[in-house]
C-alpha positions as semicolon CSV with decimal commas, in nm:
position;residue;x (nm);y (nm);z (nm)
1;M;1,384;-2,476;0,515
2;G;1,237;-2,169;0,681
3;I;1,399;-1,830;0,688
4;F;1,401;-1,840;1,069
5;S;1,499;-2,133;1,289
6;R;1,371;-2,007;1,625
7;L;1,130;-1,753;1,767
8;A;1,426;-1,545;1,881
9;D;1,546;-1,527;1,518
10;I;1,218;-1,361;1,419
11;V;1,204;-1,126;1,717
12;N;1,564;-1,014;1,659
13;S;1,543;-1,013;1,279
14;N;1,607;-0,714;1,055
15;I;1,350;-0,741;0,777
16;V;1,503;-0,457;0,577
17;S;1,840;-0,633;0,573
18;L;1,680;-0,961;0,464
19;L;1,499;-0,792;0,177
20;E;1,810;-0,605;0,064
21;R;2,000;-0,933;0,030
22;A;1,717;-1,115;-0,146
23;E;1,712;-1,173;-0,521
24;D;1,332;-1,175;-0,517
25;P;1,214;-0,943;-0,234
26;Q;0,844;-1,005;-0,298
27;K;0,886;-1,380;-0,266
28;I;1,099;-1,343;0,047
29;I;0,854;-1,108;0,221
30;R;0,574;-1,356;0,151
31;L;0,781;-1,637;0,303
32;I;0,866;-1,420;0,603
33;I;0,500;-1,342;0,664
34;Q;0,398;-1,707;0,628
35;E;0,664;-1,822;0,874
36;M;0,574;-1,547;1,121
37;E;0,205;-1,641;1,105
38;D;0,286;-2,010;1,157
39;T;0,517;-1,929;1,450
40;L;0,254;-1,703;1,605
41;V;0,000;-1,986;1,594
42;E;0,248;-2,223;1,757
43;V;0,343;-1,975;2,030
44;R;-0,020;-1,899;2,108
45;S;-0,098;-2,270;2,129
46;S;0,195;-2,317;2,366
47;T;0,072;-2,024;2,573
48;V;-0,271;-2,185;2,608
49;K;-0,106;-2,495;2,763
50;T;0,106;-2,280;2,994
51;I;-0,203;-2,089;3,113
52;A;-0,374;-2,422;3,186
53;D;-0,065;-2,534;3,385
54;R;-0,076;-2,211;3,586
55;K;-0,442;-2,260;3,674
56;E;-0,370;-2,616;3,786
57;L;-0,083;-2,499;4,008
58;E;-0,304;-2,229;4,158
59;R;-0,563;-2,495;4,244
60;K;-0,291;-2,709;4,408
61;V;-0,172;-2,417;4,621
62;A;-0,531;-2,349;4,729
63;A;-0,590;-2,716;4,814
64;L;-0,262;-2,750;5,007
65;T;-0,340;-2,429;5,195
66;R;-0,671;-2,576;5,303
67;D;-0,490;-2,896;5,413
68;R;-0,240;-2,692;5,613
69;D;-0,516;-2,505;5,791
70;A;-0,710;-2,827;5,853
71;W;-0,410;-3,002;6,011
72;Q;-0,352;-2,695;6,226
73;A;-0,710;-2,716;6,350
74;K;-0,675;-3,088;6,418
75;A;-0,353;-3,036;6,613
76;E;-0,529;-2,776;6,829
77;L;-0,823;-3,009;6,888
78;A;-0,590;-3,294;6,986
79;I;-0,417;-3,070;7,242
80;E;-0,754;-2,970;7,385
81;K;-0,847;-3,337;7,422
82;G;-0,515;-3,423;7,585
83;R;-0,390;-3,623;7,290
84;E;-0,042;-3,483;7,241
85;D;0,057;-3,778;7,021
86;L;-0,221;-3,699;6,775
87;A;-0,130;-3,332;6,790
88;K;0,229;-3,414;6,689
89;G;0,104;-3,623;6,395
90;A;-0,125;-3,342;6,281
91;L;0,158;-3,088;6,303
92;L;0,379;-3,323;6,101
93;R;0,114;-3,334;5,826
94;K;0,080;-2,958;5,849
95;N;0,452;-2,909;5,790
96;E;0,443;-3,149;5,495
97;A;0,163;-2,937;5,344
98;I;0,369;-2,620;5,403
99;S;0,667;-2,775;5,223
100;L;0,447;-2,876;4,929
101;I;0,295;-2,528;4,915
102;A;0,643;-2,374;4,890
103;S;0,739;-2,616;4,610
104;V;0,420;-2,558;4,412
105;E;0,445;-2,181;4,460
106;T;0,798;-2,194;4,316
107;Q;0,662;-2,377;4,009
108;L;0,380;-2,125;3,988
109;S;0,625;-1,834;4,001
110;D;0,837;-1,990;3,724
111;T;0,525;-2,049;3,515
112;E;0,412;-1,688;3,554
113;K;0,758;-1,563;3,452
114;Y;0,747;-1,790;3,147
115;L;0,401;-1,659;3,058
116;A;0,523;-1,300;3,090
117;Q;0,812;-1,379;2,855
118;Q;0,576;-1,549;2,611
119;N;0,345;-1,248;2,619
120;D;0,640;-1,019;2,545
121;D;0,758;-1,244;2,260
122;I;0,407;-1,258;2,112
123;A;0,382;-0,878;2,122
124;K;0,719;-0,843;1,948
125;L;0,631;-1,110;1,694
126;Q;0,297;-0,942;1,619
127;A;0,476;-0,609;1,569
128;K;0,722;-0,775;1,329
129;L;0,434;-0,939;1,144
130;D;0,246;-0,609;1,111
131;D;0,564;-0,443;0,980
132;A;0,620;-0,723;0,729
133;K;0,261;-0,700;0,601
134;Q;0,292;-0,323;0,563
135;R;0,613;-0,367;0,367
136;E;0,445;-0,630;0,148
137;A;0,157;-0,392;0,072
138;T;0,405;-0,117;-0,016
139;M;0,604;-0,352;-0,239
140;L;0,289;-0,470;-0,418
141;A;0,179;-0,110;-0,476
142;R;0,523;-0,021;-0,613
143;A;0,522;-0,327;-0,836
144;K;0,176;-0,240;-0,972
145;T;0,285;0,119;-1,041
146;A;0,605;0,003;-1,210
147;Q;0,410;-0,241;-1,428
148;A;0,168;0,033;-1,532
149;R;0,456;0,267;-1,617
150;L;0,629;-0,009;-1,809
151;K;0,313;-0,077;-2,007
152;T;0,275;0,294;-2,086
153;R;0,637;0,320;-2,195
154;G;0,593;0,014;-2,412
155;M;0,293;0,173;-2,580
156;L;0,479;0,499;-2,637
157;Y;0,773;0,323;-2,796
158;D;0,566;0,065;-2,982
159;P;0,681;0,045;-3,350
160;R;0,315;0,042;-3,453
161;V;0,272;0,393;-3,310
162;D;0,569;0,516;-3,513
163;D;0,430;0,345;-3,821
164;A;0,089;0,509;-3,771
165;L;0,248;0,853;-3,731
166;M;0,455;0,798;-4,044
167;R;0,147;0,699;-4,243
168;M;-0,032;1,010;-4,113
169;E;0,255;1,228;-4,232
170;V;0,238;1,061;-4,575
171;A;-0,137;1,130;-4,593
172;E;-0,085;1,497;-4,497
173;R;0,186;1,527;-4,764
174;A;-0,052;1,382;-5,022
175;L;-0,317;1,640;-4,927
176;D;-0,059;1,919;-4,957
177;E;0,028;1,802;-5,305
178;L;-0,341;1,788;-5,399
179;D;-0,391;2,145;-5,281
180;G;-0,081;2,245;-5,478
181;R;-0,219;2,094;-5,793
182;V;-0,543;2,293;-5,753
183;E;-0,353;2,617;-5,700
184;A;-0,123;2,538;-5,994
185;Y;-0,422;2,531;-6,231
186;D;-0,501;2,893;-6,142
187;L;-0,148;3,021;-6,193
188;G;-0,116;3,242;-6,509
189;R;-0,484;3,230;-6,593
190;K;-0,595;3,590;-6,671
191;G;-0,939;3,526;-6,811
192;K;-1,085;3,347;-6,525
193;E;-1,432;3,462;-6,415
194;P;-1,436;3,692;-6,110
195;S;-1,578;3,563;-5,789
196;F;-1,895;3,698;-5,628
197;D;-1,697;3,919;-5,391
198;E;-1,477;4,046;-5,673
199;E;-1,780;4,144;-5,885
200;L;-1,931;4,344;-5,596
201;T;-1,603;4,522;-5,539
202;N;-1,577;4,611;-5,910
203;L;-1,929;4,747;-5,914
204;E;-1,861;4,971;-5,617
205;S;-1,537;5,096;-5,775
206;N;-1,703;5,167;-6,113
207;A;-1,990;5,354;-5,949
208;K;-1,746;5,578;-5,766
209;I;-1,552;5,656;-6,084
210;D;-1,872;5,728;-6,278
211;A;-1,978;5,973;-6,005
212;E;-1,643;6,150;-6,014
213;L;-1,659;6,169;-6,396
214;A;-2,008;6,327;-6,391
215;E;-1,894;6,579;-6,131
216;L;-1,594;6,675;-6,342
217;K;-1,807;6,728;-6,655
218;A;-2,049;6,946;-6,464
219;R;-1,775;7,172;-6,335
220;L;-1,622;7,210;-6,679
221;S;-1,952;7,294;-6,842
222;N;-2,023;7,571;-6,588
223;R;-1,699;7,753;-6,658
224;T;-1,730;8,094;-6,846
225;P;-1,546;8,088;-7,181
226;A;-1,235;8,310;-7,191
227;K;-1,269;8,650;-7,382
228;G;-1,049;8,712;-7,694
């Protein structure tokens, strides 16, 4: 069973309301679009037949108009020739043609009104179809975005990620302990050999002290001994 039962149902439908009541909006919008497309094909096919009917009625009006004019000419000719009886018969045929023209023109007017209504319905249906397709595209884009976000969230909260982080913390703790063991070996060791930088620093310090010592000796040696 379709969502709509008649063309008027589609034209007067509220797509937003239909989607709000639906349990599966994406499925419903697809069904709505499919039914609108099918209805549009049917309406256009019906319009083709109506257009053909209009053209046929227009041809009938043109033919009957020619008949009317022809009978008028024949009635005039009969009068000119003194045949009043033939003139009356021609005028009778002329009036029959006039009556048929009026009848066919009424059908033609009704057909044109029906075509105008069909054209209006097709325009409204096409607008509804365009709106439905736009809503479907929006819904698909939202669904794709939501799925991507859900996938990302799933990766963030994946137990394997937590397990990897925990194992990384264990490895870092093991490295800290290894560094601690190295530093622990150096604790309390006084006789360890100085490093390259330490030796250079000691040399500079010793040279400075030696210079100060030599200067002090020189000053003391130059002093005059005190008299008794």
